[in-house]
C-alpha positions as CSV (number, residue, x, y, z in Angstrom):
1,M,0.0,0.0,0.0
2,L,2.7,2.5,1.0
3,Y,4.7,1.3,-2.1
4,H,1.9,2.1,-4.4
5,L,1.0,5.4,-2.7
6,L,4.5,6.8,-2.2
7,Y,6.8,5.4,-4.8
8,P,5.0,7.2,-7.7
9,L,5.6,10.5,-5.9
10,S,9.3,10.0,-6.1
11,E,9.2,11.9,-9.3
12,Y,8.4,15.0,-7.3
13,L,10.2,14.1,-4.0
14,S,13.4,12.2,-4.6
15,V,13.7,10.8,-1.1
16,L,10.7,8.6,-1.8
17,N,12.8,6.7,-4.3
18,V,13.9,4.5,-1.4
19,F,10.6,2.7,-1.8
20,R,11.9,1.0,-5.0
21,Y,14.5,-0.9,-3.0
22,I,13.4,-4.3,-1.8
23,T,16.0,-4.2,1.0
24,F,14.6,-1.0,2.4
25,R,11.0,-2.3,2.4
26,T,12.1,-5.7,3.8
27,A,13.7,-4.0,6.8
28,Y,10.8,-1.8,7.5
29,A,8.3,-4.7,7.1
30,M,10.2,-6.5,9.8
31,V,10.2,-3.4,12.1
32,T,6.5,-2.9,11.4
33,A,5.8,-6.5,12.2
34,L,7.6,-6.2,15.5
35,V,5.7,-3.1,16.4
36,V,2.4,-4.7,15.6
37,A,3.3,-7.8,17.6
38,F,4.4,-5.8,20.6
39,A,1.3,-3.6,20.5
40,L,-1.3,-6.3,20.0
41,G,0.4,-9.0,22.1
42,P,-0.6,-7.9,25.7
43,P,-4.2,-7.1,24.9
44,L,-4.7,-10.3,22.8
45,I,-3.3,-12.4,25.7
46,R,-5.6,-10.7,28.2
47,Q,-8.6,-11.3,25.9
48,L,-7.6,-15.0,25.5
49,R,-7.3,-15.4,29.2
50,R,-10.6,-13.6,29.8
51,H,-12.5,-15.9,27.5
52,C,-10.6,-19.0,28.7
53,I,-9.1,-19.7,25.3
54,Q,-6.7,-22.3,26.8
55,D,-5.7,-25.5,25.1
56,G,-5.7,-28.5,27.3
57,I,-2.5,-30.4,27.9
58,R,-2.5,-33.7,26.1
59,E,-1.9,-37.0,27.9
60,D,0.8,-38.1,25.4
61,V,3.4,-35.5,26.5
62,P,5.9,-35.5,29.4
63,R,4.5,-34.9,32.8
64,T,6.5,-31.7,33.2
65,H,4.1,-30.1,30.7
66,Q,1.3,-30.1,33.3
67,V,2.5,-26.8,34.7
68,K,1.6,-25.2,31.3
69,K,-2.1,-25.9,31.9
70,G,-4.1,-22.7,31.7
71,T,-1.7,-21.0,29.2
72,P,-3.7,-19.2,26.5
73,S,-3.6,-20.6,23.0
74,M,-4.5,-19.4,19.5
75,G,-1.6,-16.9,19.6
76,G,-1.3,-17.6,15.9
77,L,-3.8,-14.7,15.6
78,L,-1.0,-12.4,16.7
79,I,1.4,-13.9,14.1
80,L,-1.2,-13.5,11.3
81,A,-1.9,-9.9,12.1
82,A,1.8,-9.1,12.4
83,V,2.5,-10.8,9.0
84,I,-0.4,-9.5,7.0
85,V,-0.5,-5.8,8.0
86,P,3.2,-5.1,7.2
87,T,3.1,-7.1,4.0
88,L,0.1,-5.1,2.8
89,L,1.9,-1.9,3.8
90,W,5.3,-2.5,2.3
91,A,5.0,-5.1,-0.5
92,D,4.2,-4.6,-4.1
93,L,0.6,-5.9,-4.1
94,G,0.7,-6.2,-7.9
95,N,3.3,-9.0,-7.5
96,R,1.6,-12.4,-8.0
97,N,4.1,-14.2,-5.8
98,I,3.1,-11.9,-2.9
99,L,-0.6,-12.6,-3.5
100,L,0.1,-16.4,-3.6
101,V,2.1,-16.5,-0.4
102,L,-0.5,-14.3,1.4
103,T,-3.3,-16.6,0.2
104,A,-1.4,-19.7,1.5
105,T,-0.9,-17.9,4.9
106,V,-4.5,-16.8,5.3
107,W,-5.9,-20.1,3.9
108,L,-4.1,-22.3,6.4
109,G,-4.4,-19.8,9.1
110,V,-8.2,-20.1,8.8
111,A,-8.0,-23.9,8.8
112,G,-5.9,-23.7,11.9
113,F,-8.2,-21.3,13.6
114,I,-11.2,-23.6,12.9
115,D,-9.2,-26.5,14.4
116,D,-8.3,-24.5,17.5
117,Y,-11.8,-23.2,17.9
118,L,-13.4,-26.6,17.8
119,K,-10.8,-28.0,20.3
120,I,-10.8,-25.1,22.7
121,V,-14.1,-23.4,22.5
122,R,-16.4,-26.2,21.4
123,K,-14.4,-28.8,23.5
124,R,-14.0,-31.3,20.7
125,P,-10.8,-33.1,21.6
126,K,-9.8,-33.9,18.0
127,G,-10.7,-30.4,16.7
128,L,-11.1,-30.3,13.0
129,V,-11.5,-33.8,11.6
130,G,-8.2,-34.9,10.0
131,R,-9.7,-35.5,6.6
132,Y,-11.2,-32.0,6.5
133,K,-7.9,-30.5,7.5
134,L,-6.1,-32.5,4.9
135,A,-8.7,-31.5,2.3
136,G,-7.9,-27.8,3.0
137,Q,-4.2,-28.4,2.6
138,I,-4.7,-30.3,-0.6
139,G,-7.1,-27.7,-1.9
140,L,-4.5,-25.0,-1.3
141,G,-1.7,-27.0,-3.0
142,L,-4.0,-27.8,-5.9
143,A,-4.8,-24.1,-6.4
144,I,-1.2,-22.9,-6.2
145,G,0.0,-25.8,-8.4
146,I,-2.6,-25.0,-11.1
147,V,-1.6,-21.3,-11.2
148,L,2.1,-22.1,-11.4
149,Q,1.8,-24.8,-14.0
150,F,-0.7,-23.3,-16.3
151,F,0.0,-19.6,-15.8
152,P,3.8,-19.5,-15.2
153,D,5.9,-16.3,-15.3
154,N,8.6,-18.4,-16.9
155,P,7.2,-21.3,-18.9
156,D,10.7,-22.8,-19.4
157,I,11.0,-23.7,-15.7
158,A,7.3,-24.0,-14.8
159,T,7.4,-27.7,-13.8
160,R,11.1,-28.1,-13.1
161,I,12.8,-28.6,-9.7
162,G,16.5,-28.3,-9.1
163,V,18.9,-30.9,-7.9
164,P,21.2,-30.0,-5.0
165,F,24.9,-30.0,-5.5
166,L,24.7,-30.3,-9.3
167,K,25.0,-27.5,-11.8
168,N,22.4,-27.1,-14.5
169,A,20.7,-30.3,-13.3
170,Y,16.9,-30.4,-12.9
171,V,14.0,-32.8,-13.0
172,N,11.0,-31.9,-15.1
173,L,8.0,-33.3,-13.3
174,G,5.5,-32.5,-16.0
175,W,2.0,-33.5,-14.9
176,F,3.3,-34.7,-11.6
177,Y,4.2,-31.1,-10.7
178,I,0.8,-30.3,-9.1
179,P,0.8,-33.4,-6.9
180,F,4.4,-32.4,-5.9
181,V,3.2,-28.9,-4.9
182,I,0.4,-30.4,-2.8
183,L,2.9,-32.7,-1.1
184,V,5.3,-29.9,-0.3
185,I,2.7,-27.6,1.2
186,T,0.9,-30.3,3.1
187,A,4.1,-31.9,4.5
188,T,5.6,-28.5,5.5
189,S,2.5,-27.2,7.3
190,N,2.1,-30.5,9.2
191,A,5.8,-30.6,10.1
192,V,5.7,-27.2,11.7
193,N,2.6,-28.2,13.5
194,L,4.4,-31.2,14.9
195,A,7.3,-29.2,16.0
196,D,5.1,-26.7,17.9
197,G,5.4,-28.6,21.2
198,L,7.8,-26.6,23.4
199,D,8.0,-23.0,24.4
200,G,9.6,-21.0,21.5
201,L,10.7,-24.1,19.6
202,A,8.7,-23.8,16.4
203,A,8.8,-20.0,16.3
204,G,12.6,-19.9,16.7
205,M,13.2,-22.5,14.0
206,L,10.8,-20.7,11.7
207,V,12.7,-17.4,12.1
208,V,15.9,-19.1,11.0
209,A,14.3,-20.8,8.0
210,I,12.4,-17.7,6.9
211,V,15.4,-15.3,7.2
212,T,17.4,-17.8,5.2
213,F,14.8,-17.9,2.5
214,A,14.5,-14.1,2.5
215,G,18.1,-14.0,1.2
216,I,17.5,-16.7,-1.4
217,C,14.3,-15.0,-2.6
218,Y,16.3,-11.8,-3.0
219,V,19.1,-13.3,-5.1
220,S,16.6,-15.5,-7.1
221,G,14.7,-12.3,-8.2
222,N,17.9,-10.5,-9.2
223,V,19.1,-11.6,-12.7
224,K,22.7,-10.7,-12.0
225,F,22.9,-12.6,-8.7
226,A,21.0,-15.5,-10.1
227,D,23.4,-15.7,-13.0
228,Y,26.5,-15.5,-10.8
229,L,25.2,-18.3,-8.5
230,N,24.0,-20.3,-11.5
231,I,20.5,-20.7,-10.0
232,Y,17.1,-20.2,-11.5
233,Y,16.2,-16.6,-12.1
234,V,12.5,-16.3,-11.0
235,P,11.0,-13.0,-12.1
236,G,9.3,-11.1,-9.2
237,S,10.6,-13.5,-6.5
238,G,12.7,-10.8,-5.0
239,E,9.6,-9.2,-3.7
240,L,9.0,-12.2,-1.5
241,A,11.8,-11.0,0.7
242,V,9.4,-8.3,1.9
243,F,7.0,-11.0,3.0
244,C,9.8,-12.9,4.7
245,G,10.8,-9.7,6.6
246,A,7.3,-9.3,7.9
247,A,7.1,-13.0,8.8
248,A,10.4,-13.0,10.6
249,G,9.5,-9.8,12.5
250,A,6.1,-11.3,13.4
251,L,7.6,-14.5,14.7
252,L,10.3,-12.6,16.7
253,G,7.5,-10.5,18.2
254,F,5.5,-13.6,19.0
255,L,8.6,-15.2,20.5
256,W,8.8,-12.4,23.0
257,F,5.6,-13.8,24.6
258,N,6.2,-17.4,23.7
259,S,9.6,-17.9,25.2
260,H,9.9,-20.1,28.3
261,P,7.7,-19.9,30.3
262,A,5.3,-19.1,27.6
263,Q,2.5,-16.6,28.1
264,V,0.7,-17.8,25.0
265,F,0.9,-20.8,22.6
266,M,0.9,-20.6,18.8
267,G,-1.8,-23.1,18.3
268,D,-2.7,-24.6,14.9
269,T,-3.7,-21.1,13.8
270,G,0.0,-20.1,13.7
271,S,1.8,-23.3,13.0
272,L,-0.3,-24.4,10.0
273,A,-0.2,-20.9,8.5
274,M,3.5,-20.4,8.8
275,G,4.3,-23.9,7.8
276,G,2.2,-23.4,4.7
277,A,3.9,-20.1,4.0
278,L,7.3,-21.6,4.3
279,G,6.5,-24.4,1.8
280,T,4.9,-21.9,-0.6
281,L,8.1,-19.8,-0.5
282,A,10.2,-22.7,-1.4
283,I,7.9,-23.6,-4.3
284,L,7.7,-20.1,-5.7
285,I,11.5,-19.7,-5.9
286,K,12.1,-23.2,-7.2
287,K,14.1,-24.3,-4.2
288,E,12.0,-27.1,-2.9
289,Y,15.0,-29.3,-2.2
290,L,16.5,-26.6,0.0
291,L,13.5,-26.9,2.2
292,L,14.6,-30.4,3.2
293,I,18.0,-29.0,4.3
294,I,17.1,-25.6,5.7
295,G,14.1,-27.1,7.4
296,G,16.0,-30.2,8.4
297,V,15.0,-30.2,12.0
298,F,11.3,-30.1,11.0
299,V,12.0,-33.1,8.8
300,L,13.6,-34.9,11.7
301,E,10.5,-34.2,13.9
302,V,8.3,-35.8,11.2
303,L,10.6,-38.7,10.7
304,S,10.7,-39.5,14.4
305,V,6.9,-39.8,14.4
306,V,6.9,-42.0,11.3
307,I,9.6,-44.3,12.6
308,Q,7.9,-44.5,16.0
309,V,4.6,-45.5,14.5
310,I,6.1,-48.0,12.1
311,S,8.3,-49.6,14.7
312,F,5.5,-49.9,17.2
313,K,3.1,-51.5,14.7
314,C,5.6,-53.8,13.2
315,R,7.7,-54.8,16.2
316,G,5.7,-53.7,19.1
317,R,8.6,-51.6,20.3
318,R,9.4,-47.9,20.3
319,V,12.6,-46.4,18.9
320,F,12.2,-43.1,20.8
321,R,11.1,-42.6,24.4
322,M,8.4,-40.4,23.0
323,A,7.7,-38.7,19.6
324,P,8.0,-36.1,18.2
325,L,11.8,-35.9,18.7
326,H,11.8,-33.0,21.1
327,H,9.8,-35.0,23.7
328,H,12.4,-37.8,23.4
329,F,15.1,-35.4,24.6
330,E,12.9,-34.1,27.4
331,L,12.6,-37.7,28.7
332,L,16.4,-37.9,28.6
333,N,16.2,-35.2,31.3
334,W,17.2,-32.3,29.1
335,A,15.6,-29.1,30.4
336,E,13.0,-27.7,28.0
337,P,15.0,-24.5,27.3
338,K,18.1,-26.6,26.6
339,V,16.1,-28.7,24.0
340,V,14.8,-25.6,22.4
341,I,18.1,-23.8,22.1
342,R,20.0,-26.8,20.8
343,F,17.3,-27.4,18.2
344,W,17.7,-23.7,17.2
345,I,21.4,-24.2,16.9
346,G,20.8,-27.3,14.7
347,S,18.5,-25.1,12.5
348,V,21.2,-22.5,12.1
349,L,23.8,-25.1,11.1
350,L,21.4,-26.6,8.6
351,A,20.5,-23.2,7.2
352,L,24.2,-22.5,6.6
353,L,24.6,-25.9,4.9
354,G,21.6,-25.1,2.7
355,L,23.1,-21.7,1.7
356,S,26.4,-23.4,0.9
357,T,24.7,-25.6,-1.7
358,L,24.2,-22.5,-3.8
359,K,27.9,-22.6,-4.5
360,L,29.0,-26.2,-3.8
361,R,27.9,-27.5,-7.2
């Protein structure tokens, strides 16, 4: 909005020319998101407490989590507000990539809100029935996949995905591209949802991943940088850095209230929305494989659940003391803040590894 209102006036007031720079708008989107989060956080938490919007503590978690009972949930509403408002203010709303990632964020945010509402307010333990939640994720992936395959900005790379560590190597998925998009968005949103089990865990790892993707979005949308790094040049993808700035600022602002001991939980409202946004970012810049590396800790969380279920059904034995993986380390007597910080460190190391693949080819 500010971009559209003020940048045209740069013809008369040269200082407004700064609005053309993605880096400037990314920085201010992050600052705006922090301000929104800090301003809305306390009153939102008070309202959630007043209306008893408190998620019950599940039985399949360590006993130490019982002290969290009574903590407000649905804090994802704060994240959504702090992401959407700055993006609308600072991003180029004529950019299709911005509209697609905003759609993904809002779409899955609504799905998560319905799930939280049914569990917390309507007291339905399972919340939104799994098949309906899955239908929402598949529907979003289908819509984005159709847009990208049949109305691409660059038809030459529409259905291609890159191969890590190899130059000029790609796989053309053809008609399998849309199912692939569905898989990425569904898997990523569910992975973040699984990782949202400790104070600050998911939010901190999301900040690392999104800041990393902000840099990749910027270079992917710059023809000179893309050519130097020998990666796909994706027209308009640089603008996604503005969204990433807003998302990182929103998550940092939320982390202020979600750090141990948490004043509010993210809930499915936030985890599904931000997981879906992360998956959509990777798809839009043609860096889906990097999602497996940069989001490697999220991948490990999912794998721990899959391995646990398969092992128990096939052998009647568990591999981990408890799944997802963060609960396993809790039962090894790691203090919750230690688990969280060590998972953050792992996320940073994997992010650096992911960035290195842009040149190690």
